[in-house]
C-alpha positions as CSV (number, residue, x, y, z in Angstrom):
1,M,-57.7,7.2,-1.1
2,K,-56.3,10.4,0.1
3,Q,-53.4,8.4,2.3
4,L,-52.1,6.5,-1.2
5,I,-52.2,10.0,-3.4
6,I,-50.2,11.3,-0.6
7,I,-47.6,8.4,-1.0
8,L,-47.6,8.2,-4.7
9,L,-46.9,12.5,-5.2
10,M,-44.0,11.9,-2.7
11,Y,-42.7,8.5,-4.6
12,L,-42.6,10.7,-7.4
13,S,-40.7,13.4,-6.1
14,F,-38.3,11.2,-4.4
15,Q,-38.3,10.0,-8.0
16,A,-37.9,13.1,-9.8
17,V,-34.9,14.4,-7.4
18,N,-33.0,11.1,-7.6
19,A,-33.1,11.1,-12.1
20,Q,-31.3,14.0,-12.3
21,E,-29.2,14.6,-15.3
22,L,-25.9,15.7,-16.4
23,Y,-24.7,17.0,-19.6
24,F,-21.2,17.5,-20.2
25,N,-19.9,19.2,-23.8
26,N,-16.2,18.6,-23.4
27,L,-13.5,17.1,-21.4
28,D,-12.6,20.5,-19.5
29,S,-16.4,20.3,-17.8
30,L,-16.4,16.7,-16.7
31,L,-12.6,17.5,-14.7
32,I,-14.3,21.0,-13.4
33,Y,-17.2,18.7,-12.2
34,A,-14.7,15.8,-10.5
35,E,-12.7,18.6,-9.0
36,D,-16.4,19.9,-6.6
37,N,-17.7,16.2,-6.3
38,S,-14.8,14.0,-6.7
39,M,-13.9,12.2,-3.0
40,T,-10.9,11.3,-3.5
41,I,-10.2,15.2,-4.3
42,K,-12.1,15.9,-0.9
43,N,-9.9,13.4,1.0
44,M,-6.5,15.1,-1.2
45,E,-8.4,18.0,0.9
46,Q,-9.0,16.6,4.4
47,N,-5.4,15.5,4.0
48,T,-3.9,18.8,3.1
49,L,-6.0,20.3,6.7
50,I,-3.9,17.6,8.9
51,A,-0.7,18.2,7.1
52,K,-1.6,22.2,8.2
53,W,-2.3,21.1,11.8
54,Q,0.3,19.5,12.3
55,K,2.7,22.6,11.2
56,I,1.0,24.2,13.6
57,A,1.6,22.0,16.5
58,A,5.1,22.1,15.3
59,Q,5.0,25.9,15.7
60,A,3.6,25.7,19.2
61,G,5.8,22.8,20.4
62,I,8.8,25.3,19.8
63,V,7.5,27.5,22.9
64,N,6.2,24.2,24.0
65,F,4.7,26.1,27.0
66,R,2.8,24.0,29.4
67,M,1.6,24.1,33.1
68,Q,1.2,21.6,35.5
69,T,-1.7,22.7,38.4
70,N,-2.7,20.5,41.3
71,F,-4.9,21.3,43.8
72,S,-5.1,18.1,46.9
73,M,-7.3,18.6,50.1
74,T,-6.0,16.0,53.0
75,D,-7.5,15.1,56.0
76,N,-5.1,13.3,57.8
77,I,-7.1,11.4,60.2
78,E,-4.7,10.0,62.3
79,L,-1.6,12.3,63.0
80,P,1.5,10.4,63.9
81,V,2.8,10.6,67.3
82,T,6.6,11.5,68.3
83,Y,8.1,10.9,71.9
84,L,10.2,13.0,72.9
85,P,12.4,13.5,76.3
86,G,9.9,13.8,79.3
87,E,12.4,16.6,81.1
88,A,11.9,19.3,78.1
89,F,8.5,19.3,79.6
90,G,9.4,19.5,82.8
91,G,9.3,15.7,84.0
92,E,11.4,13.4,85.8
93,P,14.6,12.3,83.7
94,G,14.2,9.3,82.3
95,T,10.3,9.8,80.9
96,V,8.6,10.4,77.6
97,K,5.7,12.3,76.5
98,E,3.5,11.9,73.8
99,V,3.6,14.5,71.0
100,T,1.1,14.4,68.3
101,T,2.4,16.1,65.2
102,G,1.4,18.0,61.5
103,Q,-1.9,19.6,60.6
104,K,-5.3,17.9,60.0
105,Y,-6.2,19.6,57.6
106,I,-4.2,20.4,54.9
107,T,-5.2,22.4,51.6
108,N,-2.7,22.8,49.0
109,L,-2.5,24.6,45.5
110,N,0.4,25.4,43.2
111,I,1.2,26.2,39.0
112,M,4.1,25.6,37.8
113,P,4.1,26.9,34.5
114,Q,7.3,26.2,32.0
115,I,8.8,27.3,28.7
116,D,10.9,26.0,26.4
117,L,14.4,28.4,25.7
118,I,16.4,25.7,23.3
119,N,15.0,22.8,22.6
120,P,16.5,21.4,19.3
121,T,14.2,18.7,18.7
122,N,11.3,20.4,18.6
123,W,12.7,22.4,16.1
124,A,13.9,19.4,13.9
125,K,10.4,18.4,14.4
126,L,9.1,21.8,13.2
127,R,11.5,21.1,9.8
128,S,9.9,18.1,9.5
129,A,6.5,19.3,9.4
130,K,6.9,21.8,7.4
131,V,8.3,19.1,4.3
132,G,5.7,16.8,5.6
133,S,3.1,19.7,4.7
134,E,5.1,20.5,1.3
135,L,5.3,16.9,0.3
136,T,1.4,16.3,1.0
137,N,0.5,18.9,-1.7
138,V,2.9,17.1,-4.3
139,S,1.4,13.8,-3.9
140,N,-2.4,15.5,-3.6
141,L,-1.2,16.6,-7.2
142,I,0.2,13.9,-8.5
143,A,-2.9,11.6,-7.5
144,K,-4.8,14.3,-9.1
145,K,-3.5,14.0,-12.1
146,T,-3.2,10.7,-12.3
147,L,-7.4,11.1,-11.5
148,F,-7.7,13.2,-13.8
149,E,-5.9,10.9,-16.9
150,S,-8.4,8.4,-16.2
151,I,-11.1,10.3,-16.1
152,S,-10.2,11.5,-19.8
153,A,-9.1,7.8,-20.8
154,A,-12.7,6.8,-19.8
155,Y,-14.4,9.5,-21.4
156,Y,-12.6,9.7,-24.8
157,N,-13.4,6.3,-24.4
158,I,-17.1,7.3,-24.5
159,V,-16.8,9.7,-27.6
160,S,-16.0,7.2,-29.7
161,L,-17.9,4.3,-28.6
162,Q,-21.2,6.8,-29.0
163,E,-19.2,6.8,-32.7
164,Q,-19.0,3.6,-33.2
165,V,-22.5,2.8,-32.0
166,E,-23.7,5.4,-34.7
167,I,-21.4,3.9,-37.2
168,T,-22.7,0.5,-36.7
169,K,-26.1,1.3,-37.2
170,K,-26.1,2.4,-40.0
171,T,-23.6,-0.3,-41.3
172,L,-26.5,-2.4,-39.8
173,L,-29.1,-0.9,-41.9
174,T,-26.3,-1.0,-45.1
175,A,-26.6,-5.1,-44.0
176,D,-30.4,-5.6,-44.2
177,S,-30.2,-4.0,-47.6
178,L,-27.7,-6.2,-48.8
179,L,-29.6,-9.4,-47.1
180,I,-32.5,-7.9,-49.1
181,N,-30.4,-7.7,-52.5
182,I,-29.4,-11.2,-52.1
183,Q,-32.3,-12.7,-51.1
184,N,-33.9,-11.7,-54.3
185,K,-30.7,-12.8,-56.0
186,Y,-31.9,-16.0,-54.7
187,N,-35.1,-16.2,-55.3
188,Q,-33.9,-15.3,-58.5
189,G,-32.1,-18.5,-58.6
190,I,-28.6,-16.5,-58.9
191,V,-27.0,-17.1,-56.0
192,R,-26.5,-20.2,-53.9
193,L,-28.7,-20.8,-50.1
194,Q,-25.0,-20.5,-48.6
195,D,-24.7,-17.4,-50.0
196,L,-28.1,-16.8,-48.6
197,N,-27.3,-18.0,-45.1
198,D,-23.8,-15.6,-44.6
199,T,-25.0,-13.0,-45.4
200,K,-28.0,-13.2,-42.7
201,I,-24.8,-14.9,-40.3
202,N,-23.3,-11.4,-41.6
203,K,-26.2,-9.5,-40.3
204,L,-26.3,-11.3,-37.2
205,T,-23.1,-10.7,-36.1
206,T,-23.3,-6.9,-37.3
207,A,-26.1,-6.8,-34.9
208,D,-24.5,-8.8,-32.0
209,K,-21.3,-5.7,-32.3
210,L,-23.8,-3.0,-31.9
211,F,-25.3,-5.0,-28.5
212,Q,-21.5,-5.5,-27.6
213,L,-20.6,-2.0,-28.3
214,K,-23.9,-0.3,-26.6
215,K,-23.5,-2.6,-23.4
216,T,-19.3,-1.7,-23.7
217,L,-20.6,2.1,-23.5
218,E,-22.6,1.5,-20.5
219,Q,-19.8,0.0,-19.6
220,Q,-17.4,2.6,-19.5
221,Y,-20.3,5.3,-18.4
222,Y,-20.7,3.1,-15.3
223,S,-16.7,3.7,-14.9
224,L,-16.9,7.6,-15.4
225,K,-19.3,8.0,-12.4
226,I,-17.1,6.2,-10.1
227,L,-14.0,8.0,-11.1
228,C,-16.1,11.3,-10.7
229,D,-18.4,10.0,-8.1
230,I,-21.8,10.4,-9.8
231,P,-24.7,9.0,-8.1
232,E,-25.7,5.7,-9.9
233,T,-29.2,7.0,-10.7
234,T,-28.0,10.3,-12.2
235,K,-28.0,10.2,-16.1
236,I,-24.5,11.1,-17.6
237,T,-25.0,12.3,-21.3
238,I,-21.4,13.0,-22.9
239,K,-22.7,16.0,-25.8
240,E,-18.9,16.4,-27.8
241,K,-18.8,14.6,-31.3
242,P,-15.9,13.5,-32.5
243,D,-13.8,16.0,-34.5
244,Y,-11.1,13.9,-37.2
245,D,-10.0,17.6,-38.2
246,N,-6.7,16.9,-36.6
247,Q,-3.4,19.3,-37.1
248,Y,-0.3,18.0,-35.9
249,I,1.2,19.9,-33.3
250,P,4.6,19.8,-33.3
251,D,5.4,21.7,-29.9
252,L,2.7,19.8,-27.9
253,V,5.1,18.3,-25.2
254,T,5.2,18.6,-21.2
255,D,8.4,18.7,-18.7
256,N,6.0,17.9,-15.8
257,Q,8.5,17.3,-12.8
258,L,6.0,16.5,-10.1
259,K,7.2,13.1,-9.4
260,Y,10.9,14.0,-9.0
261,E,9.5,16.7,-7.1
262,Q,7.7,14.4,-4.5
263,S,11.4,12.2,-4.7
264,L,13.7,15.3,-3.4
265,L,10.8,16.1,-0.6
266,E,11.4,12.6,0.6
267,I,15.2,13.6,0.8
268,E,14.5,16.7,3.3
269,K,12.2,14.6,5.1
270,A,14.2,11.5,5.5
271,Q,17.4,14.6,6.3
272,A,14.6,15.7,8.8
273,E,14.2,12.7,10.5
274,V,18.0,11.9,10.7
275,T,18.6,15.8,12.6
276,Q,15.5,15.3,14.8
277,N,17.3,11.9,16.1
278,Q,20.4,13.5,17.0
279,Y,19.2,17.0,18.6
280,M,17.3,14.3,20.9
281,Q,20.6,13.6,22.7
282,F,21.0,17.2,23.2
283,P,20.0,19.6,26.1
284,V,16.8,21.3,26.6
285,V,16.6,24.1,28.7
286,S,13.5,25.0,30.0
287,L,12.4,28.8,31.9
288,V,10.5,27.2,34.9
289,F,7.9,28.8,37.7
290,Y,6.6,27.6,41.1
291,D,3.7,29.8,42.6
292,A,2.1,27.6,45.5
293,W,-0.8,28.7,48.5
294,Q,-0.9,25.9,51.3
295,Q,-3.3,26.6,54.4
296,N,-2.5,23.8,56.9
297,S,-5.1,23.8,60.0
298,N,-6.6,21.6,63.0
299,N,-9.9,22.8,62.9
300,S,-11.2,22.1,59.2
301,F,-10.6,23.1,55.2
302,F,-11.0,27.0,54.7
303,D,-10.0,27.6,57.9
304,N,-10.6,31.4,58.1
305,R,-8.1,31.6,61.4
306,A,-5.4,30.1,59.7
307,D,-2.8,31.9,57.8
308,W,-2.2,31.0,53.5
309,I,1.4,30.3,53.1
310,N,2.1,31.8,49.3
311,P,5.6,29.6,48.3
312,K,7.5,31.0,45.0
313,Y,10.4,30.8,42.9
314,I,11.9,31.0,39.5
315,G,14.8,29.3,37.4
316,L,16.2,27.3,35.1
317,K,15.8,23.8,34.7
318,I,18.3,21.7,32.1
319,S,17.1,18.3,30.7
320,L,19.4,15.9,29.5
321,P,18.5,12.6,27.7
322,F,20.5,9.6,28.8
323,P,22.3,7.9,25.9
324,N,21.3,4.5,24.9
325,I,21.6,1.9,22.2
326,N,18.2,2.4,20.5
327,A,18.9,6.9,20.1
328,F,21.9,5.2,18.4
329,T,20.4,2.2,16.1
330,Q,17.2,5.0,15.3
331,T,19.9,7.8,13.8
332,K,21.5,4.9,11.8
333,T,17.8,4.0,10.5
334,A,16.9,7.8,9.8
335,K,20.4,7.9,7.7
336,I,20.0,4.8,5.8
337,N,16.6,5.9,5.0
338,K,18.3,9.1,3.4
339,T,20.1,7.2,1.0
340,I,17.8,4.9,-0.1
341,S,15.4,8.3,-0.2
342,I,18.5,9.7,-2.7
343,Q,18.7,6.9,-4.5
344,N,15.3,6.5,-5.0
345,A,15.3,10.0,-6.4
346,E,18.1,9.3,-9.3
347,H,15.6,6.7,-10.5
348,T,12.9,8.9,-10.4
349,K,14.9,12.3,-12.0
350,L,15.0,9.0,-14.8
351,Q,11.6,8.0,-15.0
352,N,10.2,11.0,-15.0
353,D,11.8,12.6,-17.8
354,F,11.2,9.4,-20.0
355,E,7.3,9.7,-19.2
356,N,7.3,13.1,-20.3
357,K,9.5,12.0,-23.7
358,Q,6.7,9.2,-23.8
359,M,3.5,11.3,-23.4
360,K,5.2,13.2,-26.7
361,L,6.0,9.4,-28.1
362,D,2.3,8.4,-27.5
363,Y,0.9,11.5,-29.0
364,E,3.1,10.9,-32.4
365,K,1.8,7.3,-32.2
366,A,-1.6,7.9,-32.1
367,Y,-1.9,10.5,-35.1
368,S,0.6,8.6,-37.2
369,Q,-2.3,5.2,-36.5
370,L,-5.2,7.9,-37.5
371,E,-3.8,9.6,-40.7
372,T,-3.2,5.1,-41.5
373,A,-6.7,3.8,-40.0
374,R,-8.1,7.3,-42.2
375,Q,-6.3,6.0,-45.2
376,I,-7.4,1.9,-44.9
377,K,-10.8,3.6,-44.3
378,E,-11.4,5.7,-47.4
379,L,-9.7,2.4,-49.1
380,K,-11.9,-0.3,-47.7
381,E,-15.1,1.7,-47.8
382,Q,-14.4,2.1,-52.0
383,N,-13.2,-1.3,-52.1
384,Y,-16.8,-2.1,-50.8
385,T,-18.6,0.2,-53.4
386,L,-16.4,-1.8,-55.9
387,A,-17.1,-5.3,-54.7
388,L,-21.2,-4.3,-54.5
389,N,-21.3,-2.9,-57.9
390,Q,-19.2,-6.1,-59.5
391,F,-21.9,-8.7,-57.3
392,N,-25.0,-6.8,-58.8
393,E,-23.4,-7.1,-62.5
394,D,-22.9,-11.0,-61.3
395,I,-19.1,-10.8,-61.7
396,L,-18.8,-11.4,-58.1
397,S,-19.2,-13.8,-55.6
398,S,-21.1,-13.0,-52.4
399,D,-18.7,-14.6,-50.1
400,K,-16.1,-11.5,-51.5
401,L,-19.0,-8.9,-51.2
402,L,-19.6,-10.4,-47.2
403,I,-15.7,-9.7,-46.4
404,A,-15.4,-6.5,-48.1
405,F,-18.2,-5.6,-46.2
406,N,-17.0,-6.4,-42.7
407,D,-13.4,-4.7,-43.8
408,M,-14.9,-2.0,-44.3
409,L,-16.7,-2.1,-40.8
410,V,-13.4,-3.3,-39.3
411,S,-11.9,0.3,-40.5
412,R,-14.3,2.3,-39.4
413,L,-14.4,1.6,-36.2
414,N,-10.8,1.5,-36.0
415,Y,-10.4,4.8,-37.6
416,S,-13.2,6.2,-34.8
417,S,-11.0,3.6,-31.7
418,A,-7.6,5.7,-33.4
419,L,-9.4,9.4,-32.8
420,A,-9.5,8.4,-29.7
421,D,-6.4,7.2,-28.7
422,L,-5.6,10.7,-30.4
423,L,-7.9,12.7,-28.2
424,Y,-6.3,11.2,-25.0
425,A,-2.7,11.8,-25.9
426,V,-3.5,14.9,-26.4
427,S,-5.5,15.6,-23.3
428,K,-2.8,13.6,-21.4
429,I,-0.2,16.0,-21.9
430,N,-2.1,19.1,-21.5
431,I,-3.1,18.2,-17.6
432,N,0.1,17.4,-17.3
433,N,0.7,21.1,-18.7
434,K,-2.0,22.2,-16.1
435,V,-1.7,20.2,-12.6
436,K,2.1,20.6,-11.5
C-alpha cells in the first residue's frame, strides 16, 4: 500500500511538471519566448558559431604554422656486407675481404617547424571566411524575421478565432431564442412546420459552426506550439482581446533590405572564390627549420658510450603548383557563379523593394476591408433587428428572418477576421523594422 502511494505521488508530480501553462498578453511577449526557446533560433546560433570558428581557422591559416616531428628506433638485424680488395688490408692481390658496414641500432628524433611567410591562397580563404560569417548573420536574420512573421500570423488568427467563438456562442443563444419564438408561433398555428424545421436547421448549423471554430482554434494553438517549440503537454493561453479601435497610420512603412544585403554578400563570396582559385596558382614562400638528434650504436639503443649527432638547418622554401586543367576550369566556374550572383542581386533588389511596398499595400487593403466589414456588420445587425420586429408583427416570413440572421452572423465573423488581417499587416511591418 505504501509503495502504491509513493508511485501515485510520483505520477502526480510528473503530471504537475508536464502540465505547465503559459500566458501571453501580447505578441511581443510571445516573440520573446520564441527567441529564447525556438529550436530554429538555437540552430541559427549554432550556425553563427560554425561561421565564427571557420573564420578563426582561416585567420590561423595565414601563418599556417606546422611542426612535423618524427621519432624512430631501428634495429638493423642483418647489416649489409661490402667486399673490398684484400691488398688494402695487407692481403694477397686479387683477393677480397668481407666488411660489414653500418650500425645495428639507430635512434633518430627530428623536428621540422615551418611557417608560411607568403601564402596568397590562405589570404583569399580568410576573406572568404569573413564574408561567409557576415552572410550567415544576414541569413539568420532573414530566417528569424520569417519565423516571427509566421508566429504573428498564427497569433492573430488565434486572437480572431477566440473572438469568433465568443460571437458564435452569443449568436447560438439568439438562435435558441429564435427557435423558441417560432416554436410558439407554430404551436399557435401561425407558421408552417417547414418554417419550424428551417429554424431548427439554422440552430444546428450555428452549433456546428461553433464546433468547427473551436477545432480550428485548437489547430492554430498546435501550429503556434510548433513554431515556438512549446511542449505539447504545455497549455498556452492568448489573453489579448481584439481592439477594434484602430486609426490609420499613414507613415507605417518599412525599408528592410536584408534580402538585398544577402545577395550583395553572395557577390562578395563569389568574388572571394574567384580570387582563391586564382591565388592557388601563386607560389608559397615558407620559413623552414630542421633540428635532429641521432645516435648510432652497435651495442644497444640509447648507448651511453655513443655520441648524439645534432644536424640543423634553416632556410626558405618556395612551393609552386604545376598548372593543370582542373585549376583553370575551377576559376572559370567561379567567375560564372559570380556573374550569376550579380544578376541575382539586381533581381533581388527589385523584389526586396516590391515586398516592402507590398506590405504597405497589404496594410492599406486590410484597413479598408476592416472599415467596410464594420459598416456591413452594423447594417446587417440593423437588418436583423428590423426583420425580427417585422416577423413578430407577422409581416415578414421566417425564411427571410433566417437569411437576415445568417447574414448578421457572417458579417460579425468577417469583421473579426478583417481585424486579424489588419493586426497581422501592422505586426509584419513592425517585425521588418526591428529585425534588420
